[in-house]
N, CA, C and O atoms as a DFTB+ gen file, in Angstrom:
472 C
 N C O
     1  1      -4.172      -7.805      12.831
     2  2      -3.545      -7.736      11.554
     3  2      -2.326      -7.922      11.648
     4  3      -1.445      -7.357      12.297
     5  1      -2.339      -9.181      10.599
     6  2      -0.625      -9.808      10.325
     7  2      -0.345      -9.545       8.809
     8  3      -1.106      -9.298       7.873
     9  1       1.493      -9.735       8.922
    10  2       1.289      -9.416       7.767
    11  2       1.245      -9.780       6.792
    12  3       1.251      -9.042       5.806
    13  1       1.181     -11.155       6.744
    14  2       0.741     -12.121       5.615
    15  2      -0.500     -11.800       5.283
    16  3      -0.733     -11.885       4.077
    17  1      -1.752     -11.309       6.261
    18  2      -3.048     -11.233       6.018
    19  2      -2.873      -9.738       4.726
    20  3      -3.150      -9.625       3.532
    21  1      -2.439      -9.068       5.485
    22  2      -1.490      -7.707       4.296
    23  2      -0.806      -7.643       3.032
    24  3      -0.488      -6.581       2.498
    25  1      -0.579      -8.798       2.551
    26  2       0.511      -9.213       1.450
    27  2      -0.327      -9.873       0.720
    28  3      -0.220     -10.091      -0.487
    29  1      -1.274     -10.243       1.509
    30  2      -1.962     -11.269       0.465
    31  2      -3.439     -10.594      -0.469
    32  3      -4.035     -10.943      -1.488
    33  1      -3.623      -9.199       0.767
    34  2      -4.985      -8.434       0.256
    35  2      -3.942      -7.240      -1.136
    36  3      -4.530      -6.835      -2.139
    37  1      -2.790      -6.972      -0.931
    38  2      -2.123      -6.334      -1.425
    39  2      -1.682      -6.706      -2.650
    40  3      -1.019      -5.949      -3.359
    41  1      -2.097      -8.175      -3.067
    42  2      -2.090      -8.563      -4.183
    43  2      -2.391      -7.849      -5.633
    44  3      -3.564      -8.183      -5.798
    45  1      -2.088      -7.191      -6.598
    46  2      -2.428      -6.558      -7.679
    47  2      -2.182      -4.903      -7.595
    48  3      -2.463      -3.966      -8.342
    49  1      -1.447      -5.040      -6.177
    50  2      -1.478      -3.197      -6.271
    51  2      -0.081      -2.888      -6.208
    52  3       0.859      -3.676      -6.308
    53  1      -0.053      -1.493      -6.009
    54  2       1.664      -1.271      -5.955
    55  2       2.155      -0.939      -4.848
    56  3       1.598      -0.377      -3.905
    57  1       3.817      -1.487      -5.015
    58  2       4.238      -1.748      -3.615
    59  2       5.735      -1.174      -3.912
    60  3       6.253      -1.133      -5.027
    61  1       6.424      -0.665      -2.484
    62  2       8.069      -0.349      -2.744
    63  2       8.631      -1.023      -1.805
    64  3       8.385      -0.826      -0.615
    65  1       9.593      -2.046      -2.313
    66  2      10.593      -3.113      -1.139
    67  2      11.372      -2.249      -1.180
    68  3      11.417      -1.286      -1.947
    69  1      12.327      -2.664       0.005
    70  2      13.764      -1.881       0.426
    71  2      14.414      -3.181       0.715
    72  3      13.890      -3.888       1.575
    73  1      15.699      -3.672      -0.006
    74  2      16.609      -4.860       0.288
    75  2      17.553      -4.412       1.332
    76  3      17.939      -3.295       1.674
    77  1      17.817      -5.631       1.745
    78  2      18.514      -5.474       2.671
    79  2      20.145      -5.046       2.344
    80  3      20.946      -4.543       3.132
    81  1      20.314      -5.346       1.198
    82  2      21.898      -4.506       0.529
    83  2      20.929      -3.009      -0.467
    84  3      20.980      -2.660      -1.646
    85  1      20.613      -2.800       0.013
    86  2      19.599      -1.151      -0.144
    87  2      19.302      -0.667      -1.342
    88  3      19.319       0.499      -1.736
    89  1      18.939      -1.973      -2.070
    90  2      18.262      -1.945      -3.472
    91  2      16.533      -1.481      -2.982
    92  3      16.201      -1.631      -1.806
    93  1      15.709      -1.018      -3.840
    94  2      14.499      -0.672      -3.646
    95  2      13.740      -1.092      -4.780
    96  3      14.280      -0.747      -5.830
    97  1      12.829      -1.626      -4.904
    98  2      11.827      -2.291      -6.335
    99  2      10.374      -1.597      -5.874
   100  3       9.581      -1.713      -4.939
   101  1      10.461      -1.080      -6.674
   102  2       8.823      -0.530      -6.940
   103  2       8.114      -0.997      -8.120
   104  3       8.626      -0.756      -9.214
   105  1       6.630      -1.847      -8.044
   106  2       6.243      -2.838      -8.321
   107  2       4.847      -2.925      -8.289
   108  3       4.166      -2.182      -7.582
   109  1       4.276      -3.995      -9.188
   110  2       3.224      -4.337      -8.479
   111  2       2.961      -6.006      -7.977
   112  3       3.282      -6.950      -8.698
   113  1       2.373      -6.156      -6.725
   114  2       2.735      -7.372      -5.976
   115  2       1.763      -7.898      -7.094
   116  3       0.677      -7.457      -7.471
   117  1       2.886      -9.545      -7.713
   118  2       1.615     -10.522      -8.283
   119  2       1.454     -11.340      -7.334
   120  3       0.332     -11.845      -7.306
   121  1       2.386     -11.760      -6.293
   122  2       2.138     -12.786      -5.591
   123  2       2.916     -12.830      -4.661
   124  3       3.753     -11.930      -4.584
   125  1       2.883     -14.229      -3.334
   126  2       3.337     -14.021      -2.508
   127  2       2.991     -15.341      -1.389
   128  3       1.846     -15.687      -1.096
   129  1       4.089     -15.893      -0.923
   130  2       4.014     -17.127      -0.244
   131  2       3.950     -16.571       1.549
   132  3       4.005     -15.400       1.924
   133  1       3.794     -18.089       2.631
   134  2       4.252     -17.470       3.799
   135  2       5.186     -17.538       4.299
   136  3       5.224     -17.583       5.528
   137  1       6.746     -17.585       3.235
   138  2       7.727     -16.910       3.821
   139  2       7.814     -15.850       3.109
   140  3       8.990     -15.569       2.877
   141  1       6.959     -15.036       2.596
   142  2       7.892     -13.157       2.350
   143  2       7.595     -13.865       1.348
   144  3       6.549     -14.471       1.576
   145  1       8.085     -14.122       0.162
   146  2       8.636     -14.775      -1.213
   147  2       7.909     -13.547      -1.993
   148  3       6.682     -13.572      -1.889
   149  1       8.214     -12.944      -2.423
   150  2       6.994     -12.086      -3.245
   151  2       7.363     -11.921      -4.774
   152  3       8.562     -11.891      -5.052
   153  1       6.595     -11.831      -5.610
   154  2       6.692     -11.846      -7.127
   155  2       6.280     -10.607      -7.746
   156  3       5.115     -10.498      -8.129
   157  1       7.252      -9.491      -7.913
   158  2       6.710      -8.383      -8.491
   159  2       6.214      -8.052      -9.928
   160  3       7.172      -8.489     -10.565
   161  1       5.627      -7.724     -10.558
   162  2       5.589      -7.427     -11.681
   163  2       6.171      -5.841     -12.436
   164  3       6.627      -5.061     -11.600
   165  1       6.182      -5.387     -13.760
   166  2       6.264      -3.924     -14.074
   167  2       7.346      -3.374     -12.609
   168  3       6.785      -2.706     -11.741
   169  1       9.021      -3.744     -12.424
   170  2       9.659      -3.110     -11.562
   171  2      10.485      -2.435     -12.161
   172  3      11.089      -2.736     -13.190
   173  1      10.580      -1.107     -11.299
   174  2      12.025      -0.236     -11.653
   175  2      12.689      -0.655      -9.891
   176  3      12.205      -0.434      -8.781
   177  1      14.038      -1.363     -10.346
   178  2      14.677      -1.195      -9.717
   179  2      16.175      -0.280      -9.817
   180  3      17.106      -0.053     -10.590
   181  1      15.649       0.068      -8.391
   182  2      17.566       1.536      -8.149
   183  2      18.034       0.960      -7.476
   184  3      17.564       0.036      -6.812
   185  1      19.221       1.431      -7.493
   186  2      20.561       1.105      -6.886
   187  2      20.778       1.772      -5.512
   188  3      20.241       2.755      -5.000
   189  1      21.618       1.028      -5.129
   190  2      21.697       1.400      -3.635
   191  2      22.044       3.348      -3.406
   192  3      21.827       4.132      -2.482
   193  1      22.461       3.436      -4.330
   194  2      22.969       4.775      -4.513
   195  2      22.257       5.873      -5.061
   196  3      22.682       7.008      -5.281
   197  1      20.902       5.313      -5.295
   198  2      19.862       5.668      -6.359
   199  2      20.099       6.540      -7.422
   200  3      19.110       7.230      -7.668
   201  1      21.077       6.756      -8.151
   202  2      21.843       6.646      -9.006
   203  2      21.646       5.738     -10.204
   204  3      21.878       6.214     -11.315
   205  1      21.288       4.623     -10.107
   206  2      21.399       4.161     -11.657
   207  2      19.455       3.583     -11.565
   208  3      19.019       3.321     -10.445
   209  1      18.883       3.506     -12.304
   210  2      17.512       2.902     -12.435
   211  2      17.624       1.444     -13.564
   212  3      18.477       1.377     -14.448
   213  1      16.431       0.202     -13.262
   214  2      16.508      -0.749     -14.100
   215  2      14.753      -1.086     -14.323
   216  3      14.012      -1.287     -13.361
   217  1      14.306      -1.100     -15.689
   218  2      12.953      -1.031     -15.613
   219  2      13.088      -2.935     -16.272
   220  3      13.872      -3.331     -17.134
   221  1      12.222      -3.635     -15.636
   222  2      12.464      -5.036     -15.269
   223  2      10.329      -5.951     -15.434
   224  3       9.380      -5.821     -14.662
   225  1      10.394      -6.425     -16.219
   226  2       9.178      -7.186     -16.246
   227  2       8.540      -7.872     -15.157
   228  3       7.319      -8.004     -15.071
   229  1       9.408      -8.324     -14.295
   230  2       9.248      -9.118     -13.186
   231  2      10.350      -9.911     -12.375
   232  3      11.350     -10.475     -12.820
   233  1       9.858      -9.796     -10.917
   234  2      11.137     -10.031     -10.499
   235  2      11.171     -11.049      -9.073
   236  3      10.367     -10.582      -8.266
   237  1      11.721     -12.047      -8.635
   238  2      11.697     -12.862      -7.518
   239  2      12.261     -12.609      -6.305
   240  3      13.297     -13.210      -6.024
   241  1      11.719     -11.725      -5.415
   242  2      12.472     -11.428      -4.067
   243  2      11.890     -12.491      -2.884
   244  3      10.722     -12.753      -2.597
   245  1      13.464     -13.127      -2.166
   246  2      12.912     -13.697      -1.379
   247  2      12.817     -13.190      -0.208
   248  3      13.454     -12.187       0.112
   249  1      11.868     -13.923       0.729
   250  2      11.226     -12.975       1.770
   251  2      12.657     -12.721       3.054
   252  3      12.870     -11.669       3.658
   253  1      13.067     -13.388       3.120
   254  2      14.601     -12.953       4.125
   255  2      15.931     -11.985       3.858
   256  3      16.956     -11.854       4.526
   257  1      15.388     -11.190       2.272
   258  2      16.478     -10.129       1.734
   259  2      15.448      -9.200       2.594
   260  3      15.898      -8.433       3.445
   261  1      14.165      -9.291       2.361
   262  2      13.606      -7.451       2.789
   263  2      14.024      -7.095       3.975
   264  3      14.296      -7.685       5.021
   265  1      14.022      -5.856       3.550
   266  2      14.599      -4.708       4.766
   267  2      13.155      -4.500       4.856
   268  3      12.854      -4.873       5.990
   269  1      12.153      -4.116       4.274
   270  2      10.756      -3.042       4.529
   271  2      10.086      -3.244       3.313
   272  3      10.494      -3.433       2.167
   273  1       8.905      -3.159       3.839
   274  2       7.610      -3.026       2.566
   275  2       7.108      -2.117       2.703
   276  3       6.442      -2.115       3.738
   277  1       7.036      -0.679       1.796
   278  2       6.075       0.235       1.916
   279  2       4.315      -0.008       0.975
   280  3       4.354       0.207      -0.236
   281  1       3.044      -0.397       1.538
   282  2       2.331      -0.311       0.312
   283  2       0.931       0.592       0.982
   284  3       0.907       1.141       2.083
   285  1       0.053       0.561       0.176
   286  2      -0.747       1.687       0.015
   287  2      -1.521       1.561       1.272
   288  3      -1.624       0.499       1.885
   289  1      -2.127       2.813       1.680
   290  2      -2.633       3.173       2.869
   291  2      -4.190       2.535       2.743
   292  3      -4.909       2.496       3.741
   293  1      -4.751       1.931       1.149
   294  2      -5.921       1.823       1.108
   295  2      -5.910       0.700       1.817
   296  3      -6.767       0.483       2.674
   297  1      -4.793      -0.267       1.498
   298  2      -4.621      -1.940       1.946
   299  2      -5.029      -1.861       3.101
   300  3      -6.158      -2.281       3.358
   301  1      -4.314      -1.367       3.982
   302  2      -4.237      -1.523       5.769
   303  2      -6.353      -1.621       5.553
   304  3      -7.056      -2.631       5.520
   305  1      -6.734      -0.257       5.458
   306  2      -7.780       0.015       5.160
   307  2      -8.760      -1.441       5.075
   308  3      -9.534      -1.948       5.888
   309  1      -8.358      -1.806       3.791
   310  2      -9.575      -3.566       3.518
   311  2      -9.028      -4.491       4.751
   312  3      -9.706      -4.968       5.661
   313  1      -8.076      -4.575       4.607
   314  2      -7.546      -5.447       5.802
   315  2      -8.571      -5.259       6.744
   316  3      -9.599      -5.936       6.765
   317  1      -8.307      -4.355       7.518
   318  2      -8.853      -3.869       8.921
   319  2     -10.788      -3.830       8.948
   320  3     -11.421      -3.836      10.004
   321  1     -11.412      -3.793       7.621
   322  2     -12.842      -3.619       7.269
   323  2     -12.643      -5.686       7.202
   324  3     -12.918      -6.270       8.250
   325  1     -12.398      -6.152       6.540
   326  2     -12.558      -7.851       6.279
   327  2     -12.477      -8.186       8.007
   328  3     -13.468      -8.667       8.558
   329  1     -11.300      -7.907       8.741
   330  2     -11.154      -8.070      10.066
   331  2     -12.829      -8.263      10.780
   332  3     -13.523      -9.191      11.194
   333  1     -12.975      -6.335      10.569
   334  2     -14.479      -6.474      11.207
   335  2     -15.187      -6.781      10.799
   336  3     -16.265      -6.515      11.330
   337  1     -15.191      -7.452       9.748
   338  2     -16.329      -7.933       9.459
   339  2     -16.418      -9.586       9.748
   340  3     -17.533      -9.999      10.065
   341  1     -15.650     -10.269       9.686
   342  2     -15.075     -11.541      10.303
   343  2     -15.832     -11.613      11.226
   344  3     -16.987     -12.022      11.108
   345  1     -15.262     -11.189      12.415
   346  2     -15.269     -10.659      14.064
   347  2     -16.713     -10.357      14.497
   348  3     -17.168     -10.785      15.558
   349  1     -17.656      -9.347      13.343
   350  2     -18.685      -9.607      13.798
   351  2     -19.693     -10.553      13.727
   352  3     -20.882     -10.254      13.832
   353  1     -19.240     -11.791      13.537
   354  2     -20.211     -12.999      14.373
   355  2     -19.888     -13.287      15.284
   356  3     -20.724     -13.923      15.925
   357  1     -18.634     -13.065      15.914
   358  2     -18.177     -13.482      16.925
   359  2     -18.882     -12.182      18.497
   360  3     -18.809     -11.007      18.857
   361  1     -19.513     -13.533      18.901
   362  2     -19.681     -12.469      20.115
   363  2     -19.546     -13.486      22.074
   364  3     -18.902     -14.523      22.230
   365  1     -20.156     -12.929      22.945
   366  2     -19.912     -13.956      23.865
   367  2     -20.966     -15.063      23.521
   368  3     -22.093     -14.939      23.042
   369  1     -20.061     -16.521      24.021
   370  2     -20.919     -17.555      23.904
   371  2     -20.727     -18.200      22.700
   372  3     -20.201     -19.313      22.674
   373  1     -20.963     -17.832      22.052
   374  2     -20.678     -18.105      20.525
   375  2     -21.116     -20.038      20.539
   376  3     -21.681     -20.793      21.331
   377  1     -20.440     -20.178      19.126
   378  2     -20.105     -21.955      18.567
   379  2     -19.351     -22.738      19.745
   380  3     -18.244     -22.329      20.095
   381  1     -20.014     -24.021      20.455
   382  2     -18.824     -24.328      20.922
   383  2     -18.661     -25.835      21.111
   384  3     -18.379     -26.667      21.973
   385  1     -19.102     -25.685      19.418
   386  2     -18.648     -27.115      18.875
   387  2     -19.841     -27.990      18.780
   388  3     -20.834     -27.477      19.296
   389  1     -20.050     -29.332      18.193
   390  2     -21.196     -30.017      18.704
   391  2     -21.344     -31.447      19.582
   392  3     -21.758     -32.566      19.280
   393  1     -20.888     -30.954      20.619
   394  2     -21.404     -31.605      21.789
   395  2     -20.138     -32.812      22.036
   396  3     -19.746     -33.343      23.075
   397  1     -19.736     -32.967      20.715
   398  2     -18.891     -34.519      21.175
   399  2     -17.307     -33.736      21.540
   400  3     -16.988     -32.551      21.443
   401  1     -16.436     -35.052      22.032
   402  2     -15.414     -34.953      22.604
   403  2     -14.705     -34.020      24.095
   404  3     -13.567     -33.887      24.546
   405  1     -15.860     -33.599      24.430
   406  2     -15.738     -33.041      25.815
   407  2     -15.385     -33.794      26.780
   408  3     -15.369     -35.011      26.597
   409  1     -15.063     -33.305      27.884
   410  2     -14.295     -33.975      29.046
   411  2     -13.503     -34.428      29.253
   412  3     -12.510     -33.942      28.711
   413  1     -13.325     -35.328      29.908
   414  2     -12.098     -36.194      30.259
   415  2     -12.705     -37.809      29.726
   416  3     -13.863     -38.193      29.558
   417  1     -11.477     -38.473      29.566
   418  2     -12.103     -40.163      29.133
   419  2     -11.735     -40.290      27.423
   420  3     -10.832     -40.006      26.636
   421  1     -13.250     -40.991      27.452
   422  2     -13.718     -41.216      26.175
   423  2     -12.580     -42.344      25.373
   424  3     -11.430     -42.610      25.724
   425  1     -13.162     -42.740      24.490
   426  2     -12.944     -43.500      23.845
   427  2     -11.368     -43.793      23.023
   428  3     -11.452     -42.964      22.117
   429  1     -10.334     -44.324      22.879
   430  2      -9.043     -44.093      22.363
   431  2      -8.267     -43.122      22.688
   432  3      -7.557     -42.766      21.747
   433  1      -8.072     -42.375      23.937
   434  2      -7.603     -41.833      24.123
   435  2      -6.690     -42.091      25.413
   436  3      -7.193     -42.491      26.463
   437  1      -5.199     -41.818      25.263
   438  2      -4.227     -42.451      26.010
   439  2      -3.816     -43.548      25.896
   440  3      -4.414     -44.200      25.040
   441  1      -2.916     -44.123      26.478
   442  2      -2.410     -45.147      26.288
   443  2      -2.763     -46.506      27.675
   444  3      -2.518     -47.712      27.667
   445  1      -3.091     -46.063      28.206
   446  2      -3.233     -47.096      29.512
   447  2      -4.845     -47.588      29.121
   448  3      -5.547     -47.324      28.145
   449  1      -5.087     -48.401      30.312
   450  2      -6.402     -49.052      30.451
   451  2      -6.802     -48.535      31.443
   452  3      -7.129     -49.525      32.097
   453  1      -7.110     -47.331      32.300
   454  2      -7.330     -47.106      33.563
   455  2      -6.744     -47.136      34.894
   456  3      -5.513     -47.115      34.859
   457  1      -7.249     -47.179      36.038
   458  2      -5.805     -46.773      37.291
   459  2      -5.729     -47.923      37.404
   460  3      -4.682     -47.920      38.052
   461  1      -6.129     -49.603      37.255
   462  2      -5.764     -50.589      37.597
   463  2      -4.667     -51.216      36.995
   464  3      -3.949     -52.046      37.554
   465  1      -4.538     -50.779      35.764
   466  2      -4.025     -51.399      34.882
   467  2      -3.594     -52.694      34.569
   468  3      -3.202     -52.851      35.725
   469  1      -3.300     -53.822      34.009
   470  2      -3.497     -55.149      33.343
   471  2      -4.130     -54.950      32.136
   472  3      -4.396     -55.910      31.412
């Protein structure tokens, strides 16, 4: 279970994001990318001291500023079910390709012309 898989499954769900500077953001995940940059909607931002609160319609969070994420347990269950469904098709043997490009040699491989040179 990879973090990005969990994040993509969490889109549209509420989450808490704590930043490295101590601020916390509570909102619904609208979008995320491969660098864990997040877009949160309907956000309540809390100061590091916990004494000030700000309501914001939308926040962009750069991934390298995130300390941790707290997501609902149901999201992890959803991702586990998706993984099990995907892995259930796999078994011993399984798909081995279409029979091409096996073994050594083959045309167009390497730089030389065989053992003899020239």
